[in-house]
N, C-alpha and C positions, 0 to 999 in steps of 0.2 A: 503493499499499500505509498502511497505514494505522501509523504509529509512533511511538505514544506509548503508555507502559506506566508502569507506579511509580518505575520506578528514573532514573523523570527529574527535573530540578527543575523545577517553573513561577514563575511570576511574575504574577502580576494588576499590572496596570495599573490605580489606582485613577478619572486622570480618564477624562471619556465625551471617545475617540474619533473621528472623522468620518473615515465605512468608505466612504473612497471613497479613502483611503489603501492602499501598495499593499507590498507588498518594504520598497522601499526606505526609506521616508521613513514605515514602522514598522520597522524597525533603528535609521534615526535618533532617535528615540522611545526606542530598548532606548538604543544610544549616549550621546543627552547628556541621558534624561527620570531612566532608571533605573539610570544608573552601571552599569551593565554594557554586557555584549558578546553577540554572534546567535551570533560561536563559541564560545564554551563550552557551548554543548551543551543551552541553560537552550532553555524554550519557556516563549515569553511571551503571556500574551493579551489582549487589547482587547476592548474594548463601549464601546455608542452608549449618547449619551444617555439615549436612552431606554429599552432594555438590554434593547430585542431583537434584535440583532444584536453577534457574539461574531468575534471570528477573533484565530485561535494561530498563532502563527508562531515556526514553528522551525527548522534547520537541520538537514538530510539528509545522509546519506550523498555523490547526487551534486546541491544546493545545496542551498536556502531552499523550506520549504513552508507555503501559507497554506493554512490553514482555514476556510470560514467555511458557521457555522450561522446559519441567522434565521429565529427566531418565525413561523407563522404568529397567534400568537394569547400571551398573557401578557405577563411579563418575566425574566429569565437573579433569580438568589435569590444575590444577590453578600456575599459573610464584609463584618460588620463590618470599619472601619477605621479609623486616624487620621488628619485633614484632612493634613495635615500627611508623612504619607506619600508615596514616590513609586514605591515600586512595594511586590508583598505578595506574601511567598514562600511557596508554599500545597505541600499533597502533591497525588497525585494521586485522592487519595479529591472532597478538598474538588472536587480544577476538575470527580470526573462526582459530587458534592452540588451545581457550581453547576448541570451541564446539565438534570437530575434531577427535580431541583424548584425548573421552573417553576413564578411567582406569576401566577397568571391574573389578568386587573384583571377589573375585574365592569363588568357592563352591554355587552362584548366577545366576548361565543358568537356564534358563528353558526348562524344558522336557517339550518336543509334546509327547500324547503319546492316539489316538482316539480323537483329537480334545481340547482334552483335555494340562489344562498347571497344570503341578506338581513345586512343587520349592526345 
């Protein structure tokens, strides 16, 4: 069940994250780099270097949950931030804008020809 909504606090980690990381390593980033605690009920957002994969870490009723989104093409449009920022506080609307306002990369669109996809 999807338990994210507008009454939660959202935090974006602005540095690129290796998307092979899972629950405990991402929780470690929340604690050590973002100076926060996963147990505070916040929602923590991580994006890879290419900005085409997003993981969202959240503590729910029975334990940790990761939401994972990988784009076929394009990039997530991240908000502007200072290079010294370790955690960027967001609103629900900001997260929805990031997910819905995907920037397409020129020349990376797929063409379908005879049920085959060519790059």
